[in-house]
N, CA, C and O atoms as CSV, one atom per row, in Angstrom:
chain,resi,resn,atom,element,x,y,z
A,1,MET,N,N,16.659,-41.009,28.430
A,1,MET,CA,C,17.037,-41.727,26.892
A,1,MET,C,C,18.748,-41.855,26.866
A,1,MET,O,O,19.427,-41.500,27.830
A,2,SER,N,N,19.220,-42.309,25.853
A,2,SER,CA,C,20.830,-42.190,25.574
A,2,SER,C,C,20.666,-41.404,24.755
A,2,SER,O,O,19.838,-41.023,23.928
A,3,LYS,N,N,22.336,-41.071,25.412
A,3,LYS,CA,C,22.570,-39.718,24.286
A,3,LYS,C,C,22.684,-39.549,22.697
A,3,LYS,O,O,22.919,-38.514,22.075
A,4,MET,N,N,22.508,-40.543,22.319
A,4,MET,CA,C,22.850,-40.940,21.095
A,4,MET,C,C,21.506,-40.744,20.619
A,4,MET,O,O,21.429,-40.229,19.503
A,5,ILE,N,N,20.500,-41.013,21.160
A,5,ILE,CA,C,18.694,-41.036,20.984
A,5,ILE,C,C,18.868,-39.421,20.639
A,5,ILE,O,O,18.271,-38.905,19.694
A,6,ILE,N,N,19.803,-38.649,21.565
A,6,ILE,CA,C,19.055,-37.007,21.725
A,6,ILE,C,C,19.983,-36.398,20.840
A,6,ILE,O,O,19.482,-35.503,20.160
A,7,ILE,N,N,21.267,-36.633,20.637
A,7,ILE,CA,C,21.486,-36.031,19.294
A,7,ILE,C,C,21.091,-36.816,18.037
A,7,ILE,O,O,21.426,-36.196,17.028
A,8,THR,N,N,20.443,-38.065,17.760
A,8,THR,CA,C,19.556,-37.911,16.472
A,8,THR,C,C,18.761,-36.932,16.231
A,8,THR,O,O,18.752,-36.226,15.223
A,9,GLN,N,N,17.727,-36.839,17.622
A,9,GLN,CA,C,16.904,-36.194,17.870
A,9,GLN,C,C,17.244,-34.581,16.809
A,9,GLN,O,O,17.076,-34.092,15.692
A,10,ARG,N,N,17.748,-34.353,17.996
A,10,ARG,CA,C,18.621,-33.210,17.327
A,10,ARG,C,C,18.742,-32.508,15.760
A,10,ARG,O,O,18.405,-31.458,15.213
A,11,LYS,N,N,19.598,-34.056,15.328
A,11,LYS,CA,C,19.908,-33.756,13.803
A,11,LYS,C,C,18.683,-33.510,13.138
A,11,LYS,O,O,18.835,-32.658,12.263
A,12,ILE,N,N,17.492,-33.950,13.230
A,12,ILE,CA,C,16.049,-34.221,12.674
A,12,ILE,C,C,15.597,-33.004,13.024
A,12,ILE,O,O,14.825,-32.564,12.171
A,13,ILE,N,N,15.810,-32.107,14.161
A,13,ILE,CA,C,14.615,-31.007,14.391
A,13,ILE,C,C,15.928,-29.941,13.533
A,13,ILE,O,O,15.471,-28.931,12.998
A,14,PHE,N,N,16.801,-30.066,13.466
A,14,PHE,CA,C,18.124,-29.008,12.930
A,14,PHE,C,C,17.881,-29.371,11.276
A,14,PHE,O,O,18.006,-28.472,10.443
A,15,ALA,N,N,17.590,-30.502,10.948
A,15,ALA,CA,C,17.743,-30.460,8.745
A,15,ALA,C,C,15.746,-30.357,9.068
A,15,ALA,O,O,15.171,-30.817,8.082
A,16,ALA,N,N,14.927,-29.967,9.965
A,16,ALA,CA,C,13.576,-29.674,9.805
A,16,ALA,C,C,13.437,-28.136,9.370
A,16,ALA,O,O,12.689,-27.598,8.553
A,17,GLN,N,N,14.586,-27.548,10.344
A,17,GLN,CA,C,14.729,-25.900,10.064
A,17,GLN,C,C,14.829,-25.787,8.920
A,17,GLN,O,O,14.010,-25.374,8.098
A,18,LEU,N,N,16.204,-26.279,8.758
A,18,LEU,CA,C,16.723,-25.780,7.505
A,18,LEU,C,C,16.022,-26.360,6.378
A,18,LEU,O,O,16.206,-25.715,5.346
A,19,ILE,N,N,15.377,-27.238,6.266
A,19,ILE,CA,C,14.156,-27.491,5.022
A,19,ILE,C,C,12.927,-26.370,4.716
A,19,ILE,O,O,12.348,-26.114,3.660
A,20,SER,N,N,12.732,-25.691,6.351
A,20,SER,CA,C,11.483,-24.228,6.457
A,20,SER,C,C,11.961,-23.556,5.425
A,20,SER,O,O,11.631,-23.420,4.247
A,21,LEU,N,N,13.439,-22.869,6.615
A,21,LEU,CA,C,13.666,-21.809,6.063
A,21,LEU,C,C,14.397,-21.538,4.409
A,21,LEU,O,O,14.546,-20.477,3.803
A,22,SER,N,N,14.719,-22.797,4.052
A,22,SER,CA,C,15.149,-23.017,2.484
A,22,SER,C,C,13.812,-22.672,1.973
A,22,SER,O,O,13.720,-21.624,1.333
A,23,LEU,N,N,12.626,-23.486,2.182
A,23,LEU,CA,C,11.569,-23.356,1.390
A,23,LEU,C,C,10.950,-21.749,1.791
A,23,LEU,O,O,10.742,-21.003,0.835
A,24,ILE,N,N,10.692,-21.286,3.048
A,24,ILE,CA,C,10.068,-19.835,2.837
A,24,ILE,C,C,10.956,-19.314,2.145
A,24,ILE,O,O,10.335,-18.461,1.510
A,25,TRP,N,N,12.379,-19.241,1.736
A,25,TRP,CA,C,13.267,-18.206,0.864
A,25,TRP,C,C,12.906,-18.499,-1.094
A,25,TRP,O,O,13.065,-17.763,-2.068
A,26,ILE,N,N,12.347,-20.002,-0.936
A,26,ILE,CA,C,12.738,-20.512,-2.376
A,26,ILE,C,C,10.872,-19.824,-2.361
A,26,ILE,O,O,10.898,-19.290,-3.470
A,27,PHE,N,N,9.635,-19.589,-1.902
A,27,PHE,CA,C,8.413,-19.295,-1.786
A,27,PHE,C,C,8.165,-17.554,-2.031
A,27,PHE,O,O,7.230,-16.916,-2.516
A,28,VAL,N,N,9.743,-17.087,-1.327
A,28,VAL,CA,C,9.112,-15.519,-1.539
A,28,VAL,C,C,9.990,-14.911,-2.687
A,28,VAL,O,O,9.547,-13.967,-3.341
A,29,ILE,N,N,11.286,-15.465,-2.954
A,29,ILE,CA,C,11.653,-15.596,-4.382
A,29,ILE,C,C,11.023,-15.719,-5.432
A,29,ILE,O,O,11.434,-15.216,-6.478
A,30,ALA,N,N,9.623,-16.583,-5.337
A,30,ALA,CA,C,9.612,-17.128,-6.588
A,30,ALA,C,C,8.062,-16.234,-6.678
A,30,ALA,O,O,7.410,-16.188,-7.721
A,31,ILE,N,N,7.652,-15.585,-5.441
A,31,ILE,CA,C,6.467,-14.479,-5.217
A,31,ILE,C,C,6.825,-13.696,-6.020
A,31,ILE,O,O,6.302,-13.605,-7.130
A,32,ALA,N,N,8.042,-12.787,-5.510
A,32,ALA,CA,C,8.718,-11.680,-6.334
A,32,ALA,C,C,8.862,-12.132,-7.851
A,32,ALA,O,O,8.265,-11.416,-8.654
A,33,LEU,N,N,9.517,-13.136,-8.323
A,33,LEU,CA,C,9.809,-12.904,-9.368
A,33,LEU,C,C,8.200,-13.402,-10.091
A,33,LEU,O,O,8.190,-12.920,-11.224
A,34,TRP,N,N,7.682,-13.706,-9.991
A,34,TRP,CA,C,5.828,-13.732,-10.513
A,34,TRP,C,C,5.553,-12.391,-10.554
A,34,TRP,O,O,5.273,-11.961,-11.673
A,35,ILE,N,N,5.554,-11.666,-9.715
A,35,ILE,CA,C,5.336,-10.124,-9.616
A,35,ILE,C,C,6.200,-9.548,-10.445
A,35,ILE,O,O,5.773,-8.699,-11.228
A,36,LEU,N,N,6.892,-9.723,-10.439
A,36,LEU,CA,C,7.436,-8.889,-11.823
A,36,LEU,C,C,7.416,-8.933,-12.919
A,36,LEU,O,O,7.705,-8.063,-13.741
A,37,ASN,N,N,6.982,-10.216,-13.085
A,37,ASN,CA,C,6.823,-11.065,-14.396
A,37,ASN,C,C,5.145,-10.412,-15.369
A,37,ASN,O,O,5.081,-10.101,-16.559
A,38,LEU,N,N,3.891,-10.387,-14.226
A,38,LEU,CA,C,3.265,-9.629,-14.081
A,38,LEU,C,C,3.526,-7.987,-14.808
A,38,LEU,O,O,3.099,-7.668,-15.918
A,39,ILE,N,N,4.056,-7.387,-14.195
A,39,ILE,CA,C,4.286,-6.100,-14.536
A,39,ILE,C,C,4.632,-6.162,-15.531
A,39,ILE,O,O,4.024,-5.799,-16.538
A,40,SER,N,N,6.026,-6.789,-15.440
A,40,SER,CA,C,6.741,-6.842,-17.371
A,40,SER,C,C,5.367,-7.481,-18.984
A,40,SER,O,O,5.314,-7.257,-20.193
A,41,LEU,N,N,4.621,-8.208,-18.104
A,41,LEU,CA,C,3.480,-8.459,-19.430
A,41,LEU,C,C,2.515,-7.811,-19.270
A,41,LEU,O,O,1.868,-7.827,-20.317
A,42,SER,N,N,1.863,-7.014,-18.241
A,42,SER,CA,C,1.307,-6.170,-18.547
A,42,SER,C,C,2.114,-4.880,-19.554
A,42,SER,O,O,1.509,-4.477,-20.547
A,43,ILE,N,N,3.362,-4.354,-19.238
A,43,ILE,CA,C,3.400,-3.510,-20.030
A,43,ILE,C,C,3.855,-4.061,-21.353
A,43,ILE,O,O,3.772,-3.315,-22.328
A,44,GLU,N,N,4.293,-5.195,-21.492
A,44,GLU,CA,C,4.124,-6.123,-23.221
A,44,GLU,C,C,2.778,-5.802,-24.135
A,44,GLU,O,O,2.571,-5.260,-25.221
A,45,LEU,N,N,1.859,-6.525,-22.955
A,45,LEU,CA,C,0.268,-6.148,-23.853
A,45,LEU,C,C,-0.171,-4.490,-23.153
A,45,LEU,O,O,-0.948,-4.314,-22.215
A,46,ASP,N,N,0.490,-3.539,-23.833
A,46,ASP,CA,C,-0.172,-2.672,-23.152
A,46,ASP,C,C,-0.985,-2.590,-22.222
A,46,ASP,O,O,-2.069,-3.087,-22.524
A,47,ASP,N,N,-0.939,-2.208,-21.293
A,47,ASP,CA,C,-2.173,-2.506,-20.232
A,47,ASP,C,C,-1.587,-1.790,-18.956
A,47,ASP,O,O,-0.543,-1.155,-18.807
A,48,ALA,N,N,-2.275,-2.001,-18.372
A,48,ALA,CA,C,-1.879,-0.888,-17.235
A,48,ALA,C,C,-1.741,-1.526,-16.171
A,48,ALA,O,O,-2.542,-2.256,-15.587
A,49,PRO,N,N,-0.186,-1.096,-15.796
A,49,PRO,CA,C,0.819,-2.035,-14.729
A,49,PRO,C,C,0.205,-1.412,-13.547
A,49,PRO,O,O,0.956,-1.865,-12.683
A,50,GLY,N,N,-0.482,-0.824,-13.037
A,50,GLY,CA,C,-1.105,0.416,-11.927
A,50,GLY,C,C,-1.163,-1.045,-10.802
A,50,GLY,O,O,-0.269,-1.191,-9.968
A,51,ALA,N,N,-2.262,-2.003,-10.918
A,51,ALA,CA,C,-2.379,-3.119,-9.945
A,51,ALA,C,C,-1.261,-3.741,-9.349
A,51,ALA,O,O,-1.007,-3.928,-8.159
A,52,SER,N,N,-0.537,-4.078,-10.532
A,52,SER,CA,C,1.045,-5.027,-10.332
A,52,SER,C,C,1.835,-4.281,-9.767
A,52,SER,O,O,2.613,-4.801,-8.967
A,53,ILE,N,N,1.892,-2.901,-9.985
A,53,ILE,CA,C,3.013,-2.079,-9.320
A,53,ILE,C,C,2.259,-2.045,-7.604
A,53,ILE,O,O,2.854,-2.437,-6.600
A,54,GLY,N,N,0.955,-1.524,-7.623
A,54,GLY,CA,C,0.784,-1.334,-6.429
A,54,GLY,C,C,0.794,-2.645,-5.341
A,54,GLY,O,O,0.766,-2.608,-4.111
A,55,ILE,N,N,0.834,-3.593,-6.081
A,55,ILE,CA,C,0.645,-5.127,-5.445
A,55,ILE,C,C,2.306,-5.373,-5.224
A,55,ILE,O,O,2.620,-6.408,-4.635
A,56,SER,N,N,2.801,-4.951,-5.432
A,56,SER,CA,C,4.399,-5.594,-5.695
A,56,SER,C,C,5.092,-4.304,-4.626
A,56,SER,O,O,5.842,-4.643,-3.711
A,57,LEU,N,N,4.803,-3.059,-4.824
A,57,LEU,CA,C,5.787,-2.261,-3.713
A,57,LEU,C,C,4.574,-2.971,-1.851
A,57,LEU,O,O,5.030,-2.686,-0.744
A,58,ILE,N,N,3.812,-3.430,-1.910
A,58,ILE,CA,C,3.330,-4.010,-0.828
A,58,ILE,C,C,3.911,-5.411,-0.336
A,58,ILE,O,O,4.587,-5.593,0.677
A,59,ALA,N,N,3.530,-6.296,-1.206
A,59,ALA,CA,C,3.381,-7.555,-0.887
A,59,ALA,C,C,5.254,-8.048,-0.861
A,59,ALA,O,O,5.726,-8.667,0.092
A,60,ILE,N,N,6.000,-7.668,-1.951
A,60,ILE,CA,C,7.564,-8.019,-1.947
A,60,ILE,C,C,8.085,-7.857,-0.615
A,60,ILE,O,O,8.658,-8.782,-0.039
A,61,PRO,N,N,7.881,-6.514,-0.007
A,61,PRO,CA,C,8.731,-5.886,0.845
A,61,PRO,C,C,8.043,-6.530,2.018
A,61,PRO,O,O,8.612,-6.254,3.074
A,62,VAL,N,N,6.932,-7.349,2.158
A,62,VAL,CA,C,6.467,-7.835,3.204
A,62,VAL,C,C,7.350,-9.358,3.477
A,62,VAL,O,O,7.840,-9.873,4.482
A,63,PHE,N,N,7.265,-9.734,2.105
A,63,PHE,CA,C,6.956,-11.259,2.272
A,63,PHE,C,C,9.004,-11.138,2.727
A,63,PHE,O,O,9.253,-11.960,3.609
A,64,PHE,N,N,10.117,-10.433,2.345
A,64,PHE,CA,C,11.337,-10.378,2.333
A,64,PHE,C,C,11.315,-9.881,3.415
A,64,PHE,O,O,12.406,-9.313,3.377
A,65,THR,N,N,10.770,-9.568,4.701
A,65,THR,CA,C,10.956,-8.968,5.402
A,65,THR,C,C,10.384,-10.430,6.472
A,65,THR,O,O,11.183,-10.913,7.275
A,66,LEU,N,N,9.402,-10.822,6.380
A,66,LEU,CA,C,8.943,-12.151,6.882
A,66,LEU,C,C,9.699,-13.235,7.066
A,66,LEU,O,O,9.579,-14.050,7.982
A,67,ALA,N,N,10.955,-13.253,5.663
A,67,ALA,CA,C,11.905,-14.494,5.683
A,67,ALA,C,C,13.060,-14.101,6.255
A,67,ALA,O,O,13.863,-14.909,6.722
A,68,GLY,N,N,13.230,-12.827,6.263
A,68,GLY,CA,C,14.884,-12.484,7.481
A,68,GLY,C,C,14.104,-12.143,8.252
A,68,GLY,O,O,14.732,-11.240,8.806
A,69,LEU,N,N,12.736,-12.204,8.948
A,69,LEU,CA,C,12.516,-12.229,10.092
A,69,LEU,C,C,13.120,-13.523,10.926
A,69,LEU,O,O,14.029,-13.710,11.735
A,70,LEU,N,N,12.254,-14.192,10.370
A,70,LEU,CA,C,12.387,-15.842,10.163
A,70,LEU,C,C,13.799,-16.301,10.283
A,70,LEU,O,O,14.061,-16.761,11.394
A,71,THR,N,N,14.731,-16.292,9.460
A,71,THR,CA,C,16.057,-16.299,9.035
A,71,THR,C,C,16.711,-16.073,10.805
A,71,THR,O,O,17.348,-16.814,11.555
A,72,TYR,N,N,16.207,-14.783,10.923
A,72,TYR,CA,C,16.693,-13.994,11.831
A,72,TYR,C,C,16.976,-14.710,13.186
A,72,TYR,O,O,18.064,-14.884,13.735
A,73,ALA,N,N,15.217,-15.236,13.755
A,73,ALA,CA,C,15.489,-15.691,14.481
A,73,ALA,C,C,15.947,-16.971,14.803
A,73,ALA,O,O,16.211,-17.236,15.976
A,74,PHE,N,N,16.151,-18.287,13.390
A,74,PHE,CA,C,17.042,-19.045,13.201
A,74,PHE,C,C,18.272,-19.165,14.093
A,74,PHE,O,O,18.635,-19.807,15.079
A,75,ILE,N,N,18.752,-18.198,13.234
A,75,ILE,CA,C,20.095,-18.094,13.506
A,75,ILE,C,C,20.449,-17.689,14.563
A,75,ILE,O,O,21.438,-18.213,15.076
A,76,GLY,N,N,19.651,-16.461,15.340
A,76,GLY,CA,C,19.750,-16.502,16.849
A,76,GLY,C,C,19.498,-17.431,17.846
A,76,GLY,O,O,20.032,-17.263,18.942
A,77,LEU,N,N,18.806,-18.339,17.660
A,77,LEU,CA,C,18.482,-19.391,18.315
A,77,LEU,C,C,19.736,-20.456,18.310
A,77,LEU,O,O,20.378,-20.735,19.323
A,78,LYS,N,N,19.996,-21.037,16.924
A,78,LYS,CA,C,21.319,-21.423,16.931
A,78,LYS,C,C,22.553,-20.800,17.681
A,78,LYS,O,O,23.318,-21.321,18.493
A,79,LYS,N,N,22.523,-19.826,17.285
A,79,LYS,CA,C,23.456,-19.243,18.463
A,79,LYS,C,C,23.751,-19.471,20.122
A,79,LYS,O,O,24.632,-19.944,20.840
A,80,GLU,N,N,22.546,-18.877,20.238
A,80,GLU,CA,C,22.188,-19.803,22.036
A,80,GLU,C,C,22.288,-20.460,22.293
A,80,GLU,O,O,22.859,-20.538,23.381
A,81,GLU,N,N,21.774,-21.965,21.474
A,81,GLU,CA,C,21.791,-23.107,21.591
A,81,GLU,C,C,23.410,-23.415,21.373
A,81,GLU,O,O,23.558,-24.384,22.118
A,82,PHE,N,N,24.225,-23.247,21.001
A,82,PHE,CA,C,25.677,-23.568,20.881
A,82,PHE,C,C,26.755,-22.569,21.851
A,82,PHE,O,O,27.986,-22.573,21.852
A,83,ARG,N,N,25.729,-21.670,22.716
A,83,ARG,CA,C,26.611,-20.796,23.312
A,83,ARG,C,C,25.983,-22.453,24.590
A,83,ARG,O,O,26.836,-23.237,25.005
A,84,LEU,N,N,24.626,-22.609,24.924
A,84,LEU,CA,C,24.613,-23.140,26.054
A,84,LEU,C,C,25.312,-24.395,26.000
A,84,LEU,O,O,25.956,-24.775,26.978
A,85,LEU,N,N,25.227,-25.189,24.760
A,85,LEU,CA,C,26.089,-26.311,24.933
A,85,LEU,C,C,27.474,-25.821,24.980
A,85,LEU,O,O,28.005,-26.793,25.515
A,86,LYS,N,N,28.484,-24.917,24.770
A,86,LYS,CA,C,29.465,-24.793,24.677
A,86,LYS,C,C,29.679,-24.736,26.522
A,86,LYS,O,O,30.679,-25.098,27.142
A,87,ASN,N,N,28.453,-24.192,27.064
A,87,ASN,CA,C,29.293,-23.593,28.495
A,87,ASN,C,C,28.507,-24.767,29.247
A,87,ASN,O,O,28.841,-24.735,30.432
A,88,SER,N,N,27.634,-25.740,29.013
A,88,SER,CA,C,26.935,-26.757,29.797
A,88,SER,C,C,28.186,-27.858,30.237
A,88,SER,O,O,29.052,-28.107,29.398
A,89,PRO,N,N,28.230,-28.451,31.485
A,89,PRO,CA,C,29.319,-29.474,31.901
A,89,PRO,C,C,28.805,-30.477,31.653
A,89,PRO,O,O,27.624,-30.804,31.769
A,90,GLU,N,N,30.393,-31.490,30.992
A,90,GLU,CA,C,29.972,-32.572,30.288
A,90,GLU,C,C,29.682,-33.215,31.279
A,90,GLU,O,O,29.750,-32.980,32.485
A,91,GLU,N,N,29.147,-34.569,30.323
A,91,GLU,CA,C,28.540,-35.173,31.364
A,91,GLU,C,C,29.427,-36.978,31.509
A,91,GLU,O,O,29.077,-37.769,32.385
């Protein structure tokens, strides 16, 4: 394959990875806001917020942890790829 095709493929893959990373953070923040809205709505309606609080104590940290791990892996792989490309001999 020519070098131009390889560079284009890398750019497409990088764009797909960035989109994936952005979407997971949008998803996690949306879930956190939704759960917080459930809690405030249950308080506003004089309902017991226990179930919403119980779900939020587990769900919000789990989703943020998973999104953080995905971000950590993405950054680590990009650093490693950059290091390998920097140390590779030029063709």
